[in-house]
N, C-alpha and C positions, 0 to 999 in steps of 0.2 A: 668413601672419601679417600682420594689418593694423596699420600703424604709427599711433600716436596723432598727430593733426594738430597737436597743441600741442607736440610734441617734434621737434626737428631734430637730425640727426647733425652734429657739428662737431668738427674736430681742433683743439685748442687748444695753447698753448705747453706744453711738458712732454713726458713720455714716452709718454702714453697718450691716446687719443681718448675722448670721453664724449658722452652725450646732453645737449643744451642745451635747456632749456624756452623756450617763447615768451616767458614772463614775464621770464626772465633777459635775453633779447635786447632786449625793450622797456626794461628797467631800464638796460641798457648804452647804448641810444640816448638815453635821458633824461639819463644821466650825462654824455654828450658835449655836452649843451646847457647844463650847469651854468655853465661859465666865461662864456658869453655872457649868461646870466641875471644874472650878478654884475657885468656891465659890463666883463669882460675879453675884449678882442678878440683871437682867435687867428688866425694866419695858416694857410693850408692845411697847411704843413709841421708847425706846432705842433698842429693838429687831428689829423694822422696820429700824431704823437708821443703825444698824449693817448690815442688809441685803443689804442696799443701798451701804454701804462702800465696802462690799465684791463684789457686782456687778460691781462697778466702777473699783476695783482693777482687776478683771478678764477681763473686757472689755479693760482696759489700756494695760494689758499684751498680750492680743490676737489680738487687732486691732491697737494699736499704739506702735511705736518703740521708742518713747520719743521725746523730742524736737530736731528739726534739727540743725545740726552744723552751725556755722556762715558762714563757706565756702559755704555751700549749699544755705543758705539765700542769700548771695552775688551773687551767680550764677543766682538765680532766679530773683533777682531785676535787674541784668545786662540784662537778657533776656527780661524783660519788657521795660527797657531803649532802647535797640536796636530795639525792635518791634515798639515802639512809634516813634522812628526816622524814621524807614522805612515807617510807615503809613503816617506820615507827608510829607515825600518826595513823596510818591505815590499820595497823594491827591493833592499836589501842581502841580504835573505833569499831572494831568487829563486835557484833552482838552474839548472843548465845547460839542462835540458829546458824549463823555464818560459821562460827568456830566448830559447831557440831557437824555441819556439812562437810567441812574440811578435815574433820578428825583431829582437831587441835584442842588440847586440854589447857586448862589455866596455867599449868606449869610450863607447857610448850610455849604459850604466849610470852611468859616471863623470860624464858630461855632465848627466844628469838629476838625479843626487845633488848635483852642484855647484850647479845652478840652484835646487834646493829649499833647500840650505843657505843660499844668498844671500837667498832669500825669507824663510827662518826668521830670519836675522839682522836683516833689515829690519823684520819684524813685532815682534821682540823689542825693537828700539830704539824703535819707535813705541809699543809698550806701556809701556816705561819712561818715555817723554817725555810720554805723554798725561796730561791734567790730571784731577784728582779731581773728581768731580761734587759740587758744593756745594749742590745742590738749588735751590729757588726756581723761579720761573716761567720757562718757555722764552720767549725773545724772539719777538715776532710779526714774523717777517721779511717777510711779505706786506705788512703795514701800513708797515713801515719802508721798503721799496722803493717803495711808493705815494707816501709822503710825500716821499721824495727825488726821485722822478720829477715830481711836481707842483711841487715847489720850483723845479726847472729850468725848467719850462714857465711858471710864474708870473714868474720873473725875466726870462725872455726876452720875455714878452708885455707886462709892465708896466714894465720897465726899473728895477724896484725889488727889493730883497732881500725874501724872504718874512719878514715880521715875526713876533715872538713873540706868542702869544695874551695878551689882557688881559681883566680883569673888566669887564663892562658894567653898566649900571644895574640889570639884572635878576639880578645876582649870578651871571652865567654867563660862561664864557670866550668871547671874541669876537675879531675881527680879520679883515681881508681874506683873508689866506692861510688862517687857521683856518676861515673860512666855506667856502672852496673845498674843503678836505680834508673837512670835516664834511658838506657837502651831497652830495659825490660818494659818500662812504661810505654816507650815509643813503639816497641814490637807489638804489645797487646792492643795499642790504641785505646779507645774508650769502650769497655765491654758493654756499655748501655747503648752504643750505637752512635754516640757523639764523638767525632774525631778530636783527639786532644790537640793536634797541630794542624791547623788549616792554612795552606800556602796563601800568600797574599796575591794581589794582581800584578805585582812587580817584584824584582829582586830586592829592592829597598824595603818594600813592605814585608816581604818574607823575613828578611834579616831583623827588622824591627820587632816583628812578632816572635821570632826565634829568641831574641835577646830577653824579651819579657818572660817567655815560658821558661827559658834557661835560668834567669834570675830568680823567678818565683819558686822553682824546684829547689835551687840552691839554698834559699832562705828557709824553706820548710825542712830540709835535711839538717841544716845547722840548728834550727830551733829544736827539733825532735832529738838530735843527738846530744845536745847540751842539757835538755830536760832529763834525759836518761842518765847522763854522767852524774847529775846531782843526786840521783836516787841510789847510785852504787858507791 
């Protein structure tokens, strides 16, 4: 089987390996140049850190869909709870011949049942304490981690705190740190293959879409930076 020359095998952050296109590799290299293009001088150590932050972002976007909903968590815990109950019942119902065939002694049966009862209790407590799914949009953890990682790099390189986005003369959000995040995301595109910014059929549609994307990113940067400032 002949491999496409535009595709390269690469093991990224996360649990699985995947195929990485030449286009994605080129976008990643261009993204590493963004700070320098914006006048932000990075040390070799910070360049390595930027490469890691970008790799994590790409891996999060391509391999992970974000944290599971509380409803899904509850269903998985419930499955464990039911399985424990069924196993306990099955072990208790084992006769002498069954236990002898499996090489299980009476003490083994008591030990297994005790362990399963403990796991059953843990699952029951977790199910009782789990939060109710209130719906709404699942947080974009990949973007959150990217923004936090870039904030640390920006702070170290510039000696300044990453500022909040502000409205410029073109009625779009702007700012040194905002431009860093915005240009890196734009350069990378969506690593999973879905373009983050799709031009409209007309200039008016494009500007309307651009303002929505611009405003959404600004809101997320503000929310994430404010949340972090409360923790420091």
